N, CA, C and O atoms as a Maestro MAE file, in Angstrom:
{
 s_m_m2io_version
 :::
 2.0.0
}

f_m_ct {
 s_m_title
 :::
 protein
 m_atom[340] {
  # First column is atom index #
  i_m_mmod_type
  r_m_x_coord
  r_m_y_coord
  r_m_z_coord
  i_m_residue_number
  s_m_chain_name
  s_m_pdb_residue_name
  s_m_pdb_atom_name
  i_m_atomic_number
  :::
  1 25 103.739 120.643 45.741 1 A "UNK " " N  " 7
  2 3 104.950 120.102 46.285 1 A "UNK " " CA " 6
  3 2 105.555 119.157 45.245 1 A "UNK " " C  " 6
  4 15 104.862 118.279 44.731 1 A "UNK " " O  " 8
  5 25 106.819 119.328 44.939 2 A "UNK " " N  " 7
  6 3 107.484 118.462 43.963 2 A "UNK " " CA " 6
  7 2 108.070 117.260 44.706 2 A "UNK " " C  " 6
  8 15 109.005 117.404 45.495 2 A "UNK " " O  " 8
  9 25 107.515 116.082 44.448 3 A "UNK " " N  " 7
  10 3 107.986 114.861 45.105 3 A "UNK " " CA " 6
  11 2 109.262 114.335 44.463 3 A "UNK " " C  " 6
  12 15 110.245 114.054 45.149 3 A "UNK " " O  " 8
  13 25 109.237 114.208 43.166 4 A "UNK " " N  " 7
  14 3 110.365 113.742 42.371 4 A "UNK " " CA " 6
  15 2 110.480 114.662 41.162 4 A "UNK " " C  " 6
  16 15 109.677 115.578 40.989 4 A "UNK " " O  " 8
  17 25 111.462 114.415 40.349 5 A "UNK " " N  " 7
  18 3 111.619 115.196 39.132 5 A "UNK " " CA " 6
  19 2 110.372 115.047 38.261 5 A "UNK " " C  " 6
  20 15 110.080 113.941 37.807 5 A "UNK " " O  " 8
  21 25 109.639 116.113 38.017 6 A "UNK " " N  " 7
  22 3 108.418 116.152 37.204 6 A "UNK " " CA " 6
  23 2 107.234 115.407 37.823 6 A "UNK " " C  " 6
  24 15 106.324 115.010 37.095 6 A "UNK " " O  " 8
  25 25 107.218 115.206 39.141 7 A "UNK " " N  " 7
  26 3 106.063 114.621 39.819 7 A "UNK " " CA " 6
  27 2 105.646 115.581 40.935 7 A "UNK " " C  " 6
  28 15 106.407 115.824 41.872 7 A "UNK " " O  " 8
  29 25 104.432 116.124 40.824 8 A "UNK " " N  " 7
  30 3 103.949 117.110 41.784 8 A "UNK " " CA " 6
  31 2 102.741 116.571 42.535 8 A "UNK " " C  " 6
  32 15 101.853 115.958 41.943 8 A "UNK " " O  " 8
  33 25 102.714 116.804 43.837 9 A "UNK " " N  " 7
  34 3 101.611 116.399 44.703 9 A "UNK " " CA " 6
  35 2 100.742 117.612 44.998 9 A "UNK " " C  " 6
  36 15 101.250 118.690 45.307 9 A "UNK " " O  " 8
  37 25 99.424 117.430 44.902 10 A "UNK " " N  " 7
  38 3 98.465 118.488 45.208 10 A "UNK " " CA " 6
  39 2 97.565 117.981 46.337 10 A "UNK " " C  " 6
  40 15 97.022 116.881 46.246 10 A "UNK " " O  " 8
  41 25 97.406 118.762 47.382 11 A "UNK " " N  " 7
  42 3 96.468 118.471 48.460 11 A "UNK " " CA " 6
  43 2 95.553 119.681 48.608 11 A "UNK " " C  " 6
  44 15 96.017 120.820 48.657 11 A "UNK " " O  " 8
  45 25 94.236 119.422 48.679 12 A "UNK " " N  " 7
  46 3 93.290 120.524 48.746 12 A "UNK " " CA " 6
  47 2 92.127 120.126 49.631 12 A "UNK " " C  " 6
  48 15 91.615 119.011 49.536 12 A "UNK " " O  " 8
  49 25 91.718 121.028 50.479 13 A "UNK " " N  " 7
  50 3 90.526 120.837 51.296 13 A "UNK " " CA " 6
  51 2 89.505 121.907 50.947 13 A "UNK " " C  " 6
  52 15 89.867 123.067 50.750 13 A "UNK " " O  " 8
  53 25 88.238 121.534 50.869 14 A "UNK " " N  " 7
  54 3 87.173 122.465 50.526 14 A "UNK " " CA " 6
  55 2 86.051 122.333 51.537 14 A "UNK " " C  " 6
  56 15 85.649 121.223 51.885 14 A "UNK " " O  " 8
  57 25 85.549 123.456 52.007 15 A "UNK " " N  " 7
  58 3 84.397 123.496 52.905 15 A "UNK " " CA " 6
  59 2 83.317 124.285 52.185 15 A "UNK " " C  " 6
  60 15 83.594 125.344 51.619 15 A "UNK " " O  " 8
  61 25 82.081 123.778 52.200 16 A "UNK " " N  " 7
  62 3 81.014 124.470 51.483 16 A "UNK " " CA " 6
  63 2 79.722 124.444 52.269 16 A "UNK " " C  " 6
  64 15 79.508 123.595 53.135 16 A "UNK " " O  " 8
  65 25 78.874 125.389 51.948 17 A "UNK " " N  " 7
  66 3 77.541 125.485 52.533 17 A "UNK " " CA " 6
  67 2 76.561 125.709 51.393 17 A "UNK " " C  " 6
  68 15 76.800 126.543 50.520 17 A "UNK " " O  " 8
  69 25 75.469 124.977 51.397 18 A "UNK " " N  " 7
  70 3 74.479 125.119 50.339 18 A "UNK " " CA " 6
  71 2 73.074 124.925 50.871 18 A "UNK " " C  " 6
  72 15 72.869 124.378 51.955 18 A "UNK " " O  " 8
  73 25 72.116 125.381 50.090 19 A "UNK " " N  " 7
  74 3 70.705 125.189 50.414 19 A "UNK " " CA " 6
  75 2 70.157 124.158 49.442 19 A "UNK " " C  " 6
  76 15 70.276 124.308 48.226 19 A "UNK " " O  " 8
  77 25 69.552 123.103 49.995 20 A "UNK " " N  " 7
  78 3 69.057 122.009 49.164 20 A "UNK " " CA " 6
  79 2 67.556 121.851 49.351 20 A "UNK " " C  " 6
  80 15 67.029 122.045 50.447 20 A "UNK " " O  " 8
  81 25 66.880 121.497 48.271 21 A "UNK " " N  " 7
  82 3 65.439 121.245 48.314 21 A "UNK " " CA " 6
  83 2 65.196 119.765 48.551 21 A "UNK " " C  " 6
  84 15 65.925 118.918 48.033 21 A "UNK " " O  " 8
  85 25 64.177 119.457 49.328 22 A "UNK " " N  " 7
  86 3 63.771 118.060 49.513 22 A "UNK " " CA " 6
  87 2 62.257 118.015 49.658 22 A "UNK " " C  " 6
  88 15 61.634 118.963 50.135 22 A "UNK " " O  " 8
  89 25 61.682 116.899 49.240 23 A "UNK " " N  " 7
  90 3 60.235 116.709 49.363 23 A "UNK " " CA " 6
  91 2 59.933 116.124 50.732 23 A "UNK " " C  " 6
  92 15 60.677 115.280 51.231 23 A "UNK " " O  " 8
  93 25 58.842 116.574 51.338 24 A "UNK " " N  " 7
  94 3 58.427 115.953 52.585 24 A "UNK " " CA " 6
  95 2 57.855 114.579 52.252 24 A "UNK " " C  " 6
  96 15 57.483 114.324 51.107 24 A "UNK " " O  " 8
  97 25 57.783 113.716 53.219 25 A "UNK " " N  " 7
  98 3 57.361 112.333 52.976 25 A "UNK " " CA " 6
  99 2 55.955 112.271 52.411 25 A "UNK " " C  " 6
  100 15 55.035 112.909 52.924 25 A "UNK " " O  " 8
  101 25 55.801 111.497 51.349 26 A "UNK " " N  " 7
  102 3 54.508 111.262 50.738 26 A "UNK " " CA " 6
  103 2 54.010 112.382 49.850 26 A "UNK " " C  " 6
  104 15 52.921 112.273 49.287 26 A "UNK " " O  " 8
  105 25 54.761 113.440 49.709 27 A "UNK " " N  " 7
  106 3 54.269 114.570 48.920 27 A "UNK " " CA " 6
  107 2 55.011 114.747 47.617 27 A "UNK " " C  " 6
  108 15 56.210 114.487 47.521 27 A "UNK " " O  " 8
  109 25 54.271 115.196 46.611 28 A "UNK " " N  " 7
  110 3 54.887 115.525 45.336 28 A "UNK " " CA " 6
  111 2 54.517 116.931 44.894 28 A "UNK " " C  " 6
  112 15 55.079 117.431 43.920 28 A "UNK " " O  " 8
  113 25 53.606 117.570 45.569 29 A "UNK " " N  " 7
  114 3 53.177 118.917 45.185 29 A "UNK " " CA " 6
  115 2 54.240 119.933 45.595 29 A "UNK " " C  " 6
  116 15 55.053 119.670 46.481 29 A "UNK " " O  " 8
  117 25 54.225 121.088 44.946 30 A "UNK " " N  " 7
  118 3 55.229 122.113 45.238 30 A "UNK " " CA " 6
  119 2 55.123 122.615 46.677 30 A "UNK " " C  " 6
  120 15 56.097 123.149 47.208 30 A "UNK " " O  " 8
  121 25 53.954 122.455 47.326 31 A "UNK " " N  " 7
  122 3 53.801 122.878 48.722 31 A "UNK " " CA " 6
  123 2 54.604 122.001 49.670 31 A "UNK " " C  " 6
  124 15 54.857 122.400 50.807 31 A "UNK " " O  " 8
  125 25 55.010 120.817 49.226 32 A "UNK " " N  " 7
  126 3 55.703 119.880 50.090 32 A "UNK " " CA " 6
  127 2 57.225 120.005 50.003 32 A "UNK " " C  " 6
  128 15 57.942 119.196 50.593 32 A "UNK " " O  " 8
  129 25 57.725 121.001 49.279 33 A "UNK " " N  " 7
  130 3 59.171 121.193 49.146 33 A "UNK " " CA " 6
  131 2 59.676 121.946 50.365 33 A "UNK " " C  " 6
  132 15 59.118 122.969 50.762 33 A "UNK " " O  " 8
  133 25 60.740 121.421 50.949 34 A "UNK " " N  " 7
  134 3 61.366 122.081 52.086 34 A "UNK " " CA " 6
  135 2 62.803 122.420 51.714 34 A "UNK " " C  " 6
  136 15 63.498 121.628 51.077 34 A "UNK " " O  " 8
  137 25 63.231 123.592 52.118 35 A "UNK " " N  " 7
  138 3 64.600 124.048 51.857 35 A "UNK " " CA " 6
  139 2 65.360 124.015 53.173 35 A "UNK " " C  " 6
  140 15 64.860 124.451 54.210 35 A "UNK " " O  " 8
  141 25 66.574 123.491 53.111 36 A "UNK " " N  " 7
  142 3 67.398 123.473 54.324 36 A "UNK " " CA " 6
  143 2 68.860 123.679 53.959 36 A "UNK " " C  " 6
  144 15 69.331 123.222 52.918 36 A "UNK " " O  " 8
  145 25 69.558 124.372 54.835 37 A "UNK " " N  " 7
  146 3 70.985 124.606 54.640 37 A "UNK " " CA " 6
  147 2 71.785 123.405 55.116 37 A "UNK " " C  " 6
  148 15 71.480 122.808 56.148 37 A "UNK " " O  " 8
  149 25 72.796 123.066 54.362 38 A "UNK " " N  " 7
  150 3 73.657 121.933 54.735 38 A "UNK " " CA " 6
  151 2 75.109 122.314 54.496 38 A "UNK " " C  " 6
  152 15 75.416 123.118 53.615 38 A "UNK " " O  " 8
  153 25 75.990 121.734 55.283 39 A "UNK " " N  " 7
  154 3 77.431 121.954 55.157 39 A "UNK " " CA " 6
  155 2 78.103 120.666 54.708 39 A "UNK " " C  " 6
  156 15 77.578 119.572 54.916 39 A "UNK " " O  " 8
  157 25 79.258 120.805 54.096 40 A "UNK " " N  " 7
  158 3 80.013 119.627 53.679 40 A "UNK " " CA " 6
  159 2 81.483 119.951 53.503 40 A "UNK " " C  " 6
  160 15 81.883 121.116 53.503 40 A "UNK " " O  " 8
  161 25 82.269 118.923 53.357 41 A "UNK " " N  " 7
  162 3 83.706 119.054 53.159 41 A "UNK " " CA " 6
  163 2 84.148 118.086 52.073 41 A "UNK " " C  " 6
  164 15 83.554 117.024 51.885 41 A "UNK " " O  " 8
  165 25 85.211 118.477 51.357 42 A "UNK " " N  " 7
  166 3 85.816 117.626 50.342 42 A "UNK " " CA " 6
  167 2 87.321 117.644 50.553 42 A "UNK " " C  " 6
  168 15 87.912 118.708 50.738 42 A "UNK " " O  " 8
  169 25 87.938 116.480 50.527 43 A "UNK " " N  " 7
  170 3 89.385 116.350 50.593 43 A "UNK " " CA " 6
  171 2 89.854 115.806 49.251 43 A "UNK " " C  " 6
  172 15 89.370 114.775 48.785 43 A "UNK " " O  " 8
  173 25 90.808 116.513 48.630 44 A "UNK " " N  " 7
  174 3 91.310 116.136 47.308 44 A "UNK " " CA " 6
  175 2 92.812 115.938 47.364 44 A "UNK " " C  " 6
  176 15 93.531 116.739 47.962 44 A "UNK " " O  " 8
  177 25 93.277 114.878 46.746 45 A "UNK " " N  " 7
  178 3 94.701 114.654 46.566 45 A "UNK " " CA " 6
  179 2 94.929 114.314 45.097 45 A "UNK " " C  " 6
  180 15 94.123 113.618 44.479 45 A "UNK " " O  " 8
  181 25 96.040 114.815 44.543 46 A "UNK " " N  " 7
  182 3 96.286 114.616 43.115 46 A "UNK " " CA " 6
  183 2 97.785 114.569 42.843 46 A "UNK " " C  " 6
  184 15 98.598 115.069 43.620 46 A "UNK " " O  " 8
  185 25 98.119 113.953 41.717 47 A "UNK " " N  " 7
  186 3 99.491 113.903 41.215 47 A "UNK " " CA " 6
  187 2 99.506 114.413 39.781 47 A "UNK " " C  " 6
  188 15 98.644 114.059 38.976 47 A "UNK " " O  " 8
  189 25 100.490 115.244 39.472 48 A "UNK " " N  " 7
  190 3 100.723 115.692 38.099 48 A "UNK " " CA " 6
  191 2 102.136 115.277 37.725 48 A "UNK " " C  " 6
  192 15 103.074 115.468 38.499 48 A "UNK " " O  " 8
  193 25 102.283 114.712 36.537 49 A "UNK " " N  " 7
  194 3 103.597 114.253 36.110 49 A "UNK " " CA " 6
  195 2 103.767 114.430 34.601 49 A "UNK " " C  " 6
  196 15 102.797 114.482 33.845 49 A "UNK " " O  " 8
  197 25 105.013 114.517 34.197 50 A "UNK " " N  " 7
  198 3 105.304 114.525 32.769 50 A "UNK " " CA " 6
  199 2 105.020 113.150 32.178 50 A "UNK " " C  " 6
  200 15 105.065 112.143 32.884 50 A "UNK " " O  " 8
  201 25 104.729 113.113 30.885 51 A "UNK " " N  " 7
  202 3 104.367 111.871 30.211 51 A "UNK " " CA " 6
  203 2 105.004 111.895 28.826 51 A "UNK " " C  " 6
  204 15 105.347 112.969 28.333 51 A "UNK " " O  " 8
  205 25 105.168 110.747 28.190 52 A "UNK " " N  " 7
  206 3 105.800 110.727 26.860 52 A "UNK " " CA " 6
  207 2 105.087 111.603 25.833 52 A "UNK " " C  " 6
  208 15 103.913 111.935 25.995 52 A "UNK " " O  " 8
  209 25 105.797 111.967 24.790 53 A "UNK " " N  " 7
  210 3 105.312 112.769 23.666 53 A "UNK " " CA " 6
  211 2 104.927 114.187 24.084 53 A "UNK " " C  " 6
  212 15 103.922 114.720 23.614 53 A "UNK " " O  " 8
  213 25 105.710 114.793 24.955 54 A "UNK " " N  " 7
  214 3 105.464 116.172 25.430 54 A "UNK " " CA " 6
  215 2 104.054 116.340 25.997 54 A "UNK " " C  " 6
  216 15 103.380 117.324 25.695 54 A "UNK " " O  " 8
  217 25 103.613 115.402 26.802 55 A "UNK " " N  " 7
  218 3 102.285 115.471 27.398 55 A "UNK " " CA " 6
  219 2 102.410 115.414 28.924 55 A "UNK " " C  " 6
  220 15 103.502 115.247 29.467 55 A "UNK " " O  " 8
  221 25 101.284 115.554 29.588 56 A "UNK " " N  " 7
  222 3 101.262 115.444 31.046 56 A "UNK " " CA " 6
  223 2 100.076 114.592 31.478 56 A "UNK " " C  " 6
  224 15 99.079 114.471 30.766 56 A "UNK " " O  " 8
  225 25 100.211 114.013 32.649 57 A "UNK " " N  " 7
  226 3 99.200 113.133 33.212 57 A "UNK " " CA " 6
  227 2 98.798 113.681 34.574 57 A "UNK " " C  " 6
  228 15 99.657 114.025 35.386 57 A "UNK " " O  " 8
  229 25 97.500 113.761 34.825 58 A "UNK " " N  " 7
  230 3 96.956 114.283 36.070 58 A "UNK " " CA " 6
  231 2 96.033 113.228 36.657 58 A "UNK " " C  " 6
  232 15 95.070 112.826 36.003 58 A "UNK " " O  " 8
  233 25 96.301 112.768 37.876 59 A "UNK " " N  " 7
  234 3 95.484 111.777 38.583 59 A "UNK " " CA " 6
  235 2 94.927 112.435 39.833 59 A "UNK " " C  " 6
  236 15 95.678 113.037 40.600 59 A "UNK " " O  " 8
  237 25 93.622 112.330 40.048 60 A "UNK " " N  " 7
  238 3 92.993 112.988 41.197 60 A "UNK " " CA " 6
  239 2 92.017 112.046 41.878 60 A "UNK " " C  " 6
  240 15 91.316 111.277 41.220 60 A "UNK " " O  " 8
  241 25 91.977 112.113 43.218 61 A "UNK " " N  " 7
  242 3 91.007 111.361 44.014 61 A "UNK " " CA " 6
  243 2 90.338 112.329 44.984 61 A "UNK " " C  " 6
  244 15 91.016 113.102 45.661 61 A "UNK " " O  " 8
  245 25 89.008 112.288 45.051 62 A "UNK " " N  " 7
  246 3 88.237 113.149 45.947 62 A "UNK " " CA " 6
  247 2 87.415 112.295 46.898 62 A "UNK " " C  " 6
  248 15 86.884 111.249 46.524 62 A "UNK " " O  " 8
  249 25 87.322 112.763 48.129 63 A "UNK " " N  " 7
  250 3 86.464 112.145 49.142 63 A "UNK " " CA " 6
  251 2 85.596 113.244 49.720 63 A "UNK " " C  " 6
  252 15 86.113 114.201 50.297 63 A "UNK " " O  " 8
  253 25 84.258 113.121 49.573 64 A "UNK " " N  " 7
  254 3 83.383 114.159 50.118 64 A "UNK " " CA " 6
  255 2 82.560 113.616 51.273 64 A "UNK " " C  " 6
  256 15 82.402 112.406 51.436 64 A "UNK " " O  " 8
  257 25 82.043 114.539 52.070 65 A "UNK " " N  " 7
  258 3 81.355 114.186 53.313 65 A "UNK " " CA " 6
  259 2 79.949 113.644 53.104 65 A "UNK " " C  " 6
  260 15 79.285 113.299 54.081 65 A "UNK " " O  " 8
  261 25 79.482 113.557 51.892 66 A "UNK " " N  " 7
  262 3 78.191 112.947 51.615 66 A "UNK " " CA " 6
  263 2 77.036 113.910 51.478 66 A "UNK " " C  " 6
  264 15 75.881 113.499 51.592 66 A "UNK " " O  " 8
  265 25 77.309 115.173 51.239 67 A "UNK " " N  " 7
  266 3 76.224 116.142 51.079 67 A "UNK " " CA " 6
  267 2 75.298 115.756 49.932 67 A "UNK " " C  " 6
  268 15 74.077 115.810 50.082 67 A "UNK " " O  " 8
  269 25 75.854 115.370 48.798 68 A "UNK " " N  " 7
  270 3 75.033 115.011 47.642 68 A "UNK " " CA " 6
  271 2 74.600 113.552 47.656 68 A "UNK " " C  " 6
  272 15 73.744 113.155 46.866 68 A "UNK " " O  " 8
  273 25 75.176 112.755 48.537 69 A "UNK " " N  " 7
  274 3 74.857 111.320 48.601 69 A "UNK " " CA " 6
  275 2 73.894 111.012 49.742 69 A "UNK " " C  " 6
  276 15 73.734 109.851 50.119 69 A "UNK " " O  " 8
  277 25 73.250 112.043 50.298 70 A "UNK " " N  " 7
  278 3 72.303 111.894 51.402 70 A "UNK " " CA " 6
  279 2 72.952 111.212 52.608 70 A "UNK " " C  " 6
  280 15 72.377 110.302 53.206 70 A "UNK " " O  " 8
  281 25 74.146 111.663 52.948 71 A "UNK " " N  " 7
  282 3 74.815 111.165 54.142 71 A "UNK " " CA " 6
  283 2 75.878 110.120 53.894 71 A "UNK " " C  " 6
  284 15 76.722 109.905 54.763 71 A "UNK " " O  " 8
  285 25 75.879 109.459 52.746 72 A "UNK " " N  " 7
  286 3 76.906 108.459 52.434 72 A "UNK " " CA " 6
  287 2 78.141 109.158 51.880 72 A "UNK " " C  " 6
  288 15 78.026 110.132 51.137 72 A "UNK " " O  " 8
  289 25 79.321 108.663 52.241 73 A "UNK " " N  " 7
  290 3 80.551 109.241 51.712 73 A "UNK " " CA " 6
  291 2 80.586 109.100 50.195 73 A "UNK " " C  " 6
  292 15 80.169 108.079 49.647 73 A "UNK " " O  " 8
  293 25 81.082 110.125 49.526 74 A "UNK " " N  " 7
  294 3 81.191 110.089 48.074 74 A "UNK " " CA " 6
  295 2 82.651 110.036 47.656 74 A "UNK " " C  " 6
  296 15 83.509 110.626 48.312 74 A "UNK " " O  " 8
  297 25 82.931 109.340 46.579 75 A "UNK " " N  " 7
  298 3 84.286 109.190 46.057 75 A "UNK " " CA " 6
  299 2 84.282 109.571 44.578 75 A "UNK " " C  " 6
  300 15 83.314 109.319 43.860 75 A "UNK " " O  " 8
  301 25 85.377 110.178 44.140 76 A "UNK " " N  " 7
  302 3 85.523 110.503 42.717 76 A "UNK " " CA " 6
  303 2 86.980 110.291 42.327 76 A "UNK " " C  " 6
  304 15 87.891 110.542 43.116 76 A "UNK " " O  " 8
  305 25 87.181 109.830 41.108 77 A "UNK " " N  " 7
  306 3 88.521 109.622 40.575 77 A "UNK " " CA " 6
  307 2 88.561 110.243 39.189 77 A "UNK " " C  " 6
  308 15 87.647 110.053 38.387 77 A "UNK " " O  " 8
  309 25 89.627 110.986 38.912 78 A "UNK " " N  " 7
  310 3 89.749 111.608 37.596 78 A "UNK " " CA " 6
  311 2 91.147 111.346 37.048 78 A "UNK " " C  " 6
  312 15 92.145 111.473 37.758 78 A "UNK " " O  " 8
  313 25 91.198 110.983 35.781 79 A "UNK " " N  " 7
  314 3 92.446 110.791 35.059 79 A "UNK " " CA " 6
  315 2 92.379 111.702 33.837 79 A "UNK " " C  " 6
  316 15 91.453 111.614 33.031 79 A "UNK " " O  " 8
  317 25 93.384 112.585 33.711 80 A "UNK " " N  " 7
  318 3 93.390 113.538 32.617 80 A "UNK " " CA " 6
  319 2 94.748 113.471 31.925 80 A "UNK " " C  " 6
  320 15 95.793 113.611 32.559 80 A "UNK " " O  " 8
  321 25 94.710 113.258 30.625 81 A "UNK " " N  " 7
  322 3 95.931 113.263 29.823 81 A "UNK " " CA " 6
  323 2 95.859 114.464 28.895 81 A "UNK " " C  " 6
  324 15 94.878 114.624 28.168 81 A "UNK " " O  " 8
  325 25 96.873 115.304 28.908 82 A "UNK " " N  " 7
  326 3 96.855 116.480 28.031 82 A "UNK " " CA " 6
  327 2 98.170 116.571 27.267 82 A "UNK " " C  " 6
  328 15 99.235 116.197 27.759 82 A "UNK " " O  " 8
  329 25 98.053 117.079 26.055 83 A "UNK " " N  " 7
  330 3 99.212 117.207 25.183 83 A "UNK " " CA " 6
  331 2 99.171 118.575 24.527 83 A "UNK " " C  " 6
  332 15 98.132 119.014 24.033 83 A "UNK " " O  " 8
  333 25 100.316 119.241 24.529 84 A "UNK " " N  " 7
  334 3 100.391 120.521 23.837 84 A "UNK " " CA " 6
  335 2 100.819 120.274 22.398 84 A "UNK " " C  " 6
  336 15 101.587 119.355 22.113 84 A "UNK " " O  " 8
  337 25 100.321 121.093 21.510 85 A "UNK " " N  " 7
  338 3 100.627 120.927 20.094 85 A "UNK " " CA " 6
  339 2 101.758 121.817 19.673 85 A "UNK " " C  " 6
  340 15 102.150 121.807 18.506 85 A "UNK " " O  " 8
  :::
 }
 m_bond[339] {
  # First column is bond index #
  i_m_from
  i_m_to
  i_m_order
  :::
  1 1 2 1
  2 2 3 1
  3 3 4 2
  4 3 5 1
  5 5 6 1
  6 6 7 1
  7 7 8 2
  8 7 9 1
  9 9 10 1
  10 10 11 1
  11 11 12 2
  12 11 13 1
  13 13 14 1
  14 14 15 1
  15 15 16 2
  16 15 17 1
  17 17 18 1
  18 18 19 1
  19 19 20 2
  20 19 21 1
  21 21 22 1
  22 22 23 1
  23 23 24 2
  24 23 25 1
  25 25 26 1
  26 26 27 1
  27 27 28 2
  28 27 29 1
  29 29 30 1
  30 30 31 1
  31 31 32 2
  32 31 33 1
  33 33 34 1
  34 34 35 1
  35 35 36 2
  36 35 37 1
  37 37 38 1
  38 38 39 1
  39 39 40 2
  40 39 41 1
  41 41 42 1
  42 42 43 1
  43 43 44 2
  44 43 45 1
  45 45 46 1
  46 46 47 1
  47 47 48 2
  48 47 49 1
  49 49 50 1
  50 50 51 1
  51 51 52 2
  52 51 53 1
  53 53 54 1
  54 54 55 1
  55 55 56 2
  56 55 57 1
  57 57 58 1
  58 58 59 1
  59 59 60 2
  60 59 61 1
  61 61 62 1
  62 62 63 1
  63 63 64 2
  64 63 65 1
  65 65 66 1
  66 66 67 1
  67 67 68 2
  68 67 69 1
  69 69 70 1
  70 70 71 1
  71 71 72 2
  72 71 73 1
  73 73 74 1
  74 74 75 1
  75 75 76 2
  76 75 77 1
  77 77 78 1
  78 78 79 1
  79 79 80 2
  80 79 81 1
  81 81 82 1
  82 82 83 1
  83 83 84 2
  84 83 85 1
  85 85 86 1
  86 86 87 1
  87 87 88 2
  88 87 89 1
  89 89 90 1
  90 90 91 1
  91 91 92 2
  92 91 93 1
  93 93 94 1
  94 94 95 1
  95 95 96 2
  96 95 97 1
  97 97 98 1
  98 98 99 1
  99 99 100 2
  100 99 101 1
  101 101 102 1
  102 102 103 1
  103 103 104 2
  104 103 105 1
  105 105 106 1
  106 106 107 1
  107 107 108 2
  108 107 109 1
  109 109 110 1
  110 110 111 1
  111 111 112 2
  112 111 113 1
  113 113 114 1
  114 114 115 1
  115 115 116 2
  116 115 117 1
  117 117 118 1
  118 118 119 1
  119 119 120 2
  120 119 121 1
  121 121 122 1
  122 122 123 1
  123 123 124 2
  124 123 125 1
  125 125 126 1
  126 126 127 1
  127 127 128 2
  128 127 129 1
  129 129 130 1
  130 130 131 1
  131 131 132 2
  132 131 133 1
  133 133 134 1
  134 134 135 1
  135 135 136 2
  136 135 137 1
  137 137 138 1
  138 138 139 1
  139 139 140 2
  140 139 141 1
  141 141 142 1
  142 142 143 1
  143 143 144 2
  144 143 145 1
  145 145 146 1
  146 146 147 1
  147 147 148 2
  148 147 149 1
  149 149 150 1
  150 150 151 1
  151 151 152 2
  152 151 153 1
  153 153 154 1
  154 154 155 1
  155 155 156 2
  156 155 157 1
  157 157 158 1
  158 158 159 1
  159 159 160 2
  160 159 161 1
  161 161 162 1
  162 162 163 1
  163 163 164 2
  164 163 165 1
  165 165 166 1
  166 166 167 1
  167 167 168 2
  168 167 169 1
  169 169 170 1
  170 170 171 1
  171 171 172 2
  172 171 173 1
  173 173 174 1
  174 174 175 1
  175 175 176 2
  176 175 177 1
  177 177 178 1
  178 178 179 1
  179 179 180 2
  180 179 181 1
  181 181 182 1
  182 182 183 1
  183 183 184 2
  184 183 185 1
  185 185 186 1
  186 186 187 1
  187 187 188 2
  188 187 189 1
  189 189 190 1
  190 190 191 1
  191 191 192 2
  192 191 193 1
  193 193 194 1
  194 194 195 1
  195 195 196 2
  196 195 197 1
  197 197 198 1
  198 198 199 1
  199 199 200 2
  200 199 201 1
  201 201 202 1
  202 202 203 1
  203 203 204 2
  204 203 205 1
  205 205 206 1
  206 206 207 1
  207 207 208 2
  208 207 209 1
  209 209 210 1
  210 210 211 1
  211 211 212 2
  212 211 213 1
  213 213 214 1
  214 214 215 1
  215 215 216 2
  216 215 217 1
  217 217 218 1
  218 218 219 1
  219 219 220 2
  220 219 221 1
  221 221 222 1
  222 222 223 1
  223 223 224 2
  224 223 225 1
  225 225 226 1
  226 226 227 1
  227 227 228 2
  228 227 229 1
  229 229 230 1
  230 230 231 1
  231 231 232 2
  232 231 233 1
  233 233 234 1
  234 234 235 1
  235 235 236 2
  236 235 237 1
  237 237 238 1
  238 238 239 1
  239 239 240 2
  240 239 241 1
  241 241 242 1
  242 242 243 1
  243 243 244 2
  244 243 245 1
  245 245 246 1
  246 246 247 1
  247 247 248 2
  248 247 249 1
  249 249 250 1
  250 250 251 1
  251 251 252 2
  252 251 253 1
  253 253 254 1
  254 254 255 1
  255 255 256 2
  256 255 257 1
  257 257 258 1
  258 258 259 1
  259 259 260 2
  260 259 261 1
  261 261 262 1
  262 262 263 1
  263 263 264 2
  264 263 265 1
  265 265 266 1
  266 266 267 1
  267 267 268 2
  268 267 269 1
  269 269 270 1
  270 270 271 1
  271 271 272 2
  272 271 273 1
  273 273 274 1
  274 274 275 1
  275 275 276 2
  276 275 277 1
  277 277 278 1
  278 278 279 1
  279 279 280 2
  280 279 281 1
  281 281 282 1
  282 282 283 1
  283 283 284 2
  284 283 285 1
  285 285 286 1
  286 286 287 1
  287 287 288 2
  288 287 289 1
  289 289 290 1
  290 290 291 1
  291 291 292 2
  292 291 293 1
  293 293 294 1
  294 294 295 1
  295 295 296 2
  296 295 297 1
  297 297 298 1
  298 298 299 1
  299 299 300 2
  300 299 301 1
  301 301 302 1
  302 302 303 1
  303 303 304 2
  304 303 305 1
  305 305 306 1
  306 306 307 1
  307 307 308 2
  308 307 309 1
  309 309 310 1
  310 310 311 1
  311 311 312 2
  312 311 313 1
  313 313 314 1
  314 314 315 1
  315 315 316 2
  316 315 317 1
  317 317 318 1
  318 318 319 1
  319 319 320 2
  320 319 321 1
  321 321 322 1
  322 322 323 1
  323 323 324 2
  324 323 325 1
  325 325 326 1
  326 326 327 1
  327 327 328 2
  328 327 329 1
  329 329 330 1
  330 330 331 1
  331 331 332 2
  332 331 333 1
  333 333 334 1
  334 334 335 1
  335 335 336 2
  336 335 337 1
  337 337 338 1
  338 338 339 1
  339 339 340 2
  :::
 }
}
């Protein structure tokens, strides 16, 4: 979606399912590994805009449901500057 001249908004939702390994309590041997399926979601919002010197700037923020954080919400921020030659 173009918000302003050369400013674009990106919204993206992702749903995923994965199988994760975990150790049972007190165990370190390979017999104590348990596999379980887990689901998660990620919401992403980003802005792309023109930048000086024939370049572009991309700003992104992600919020995930905590699949990789063992239940805690996860956050990510990305800033990307690119220039064509």
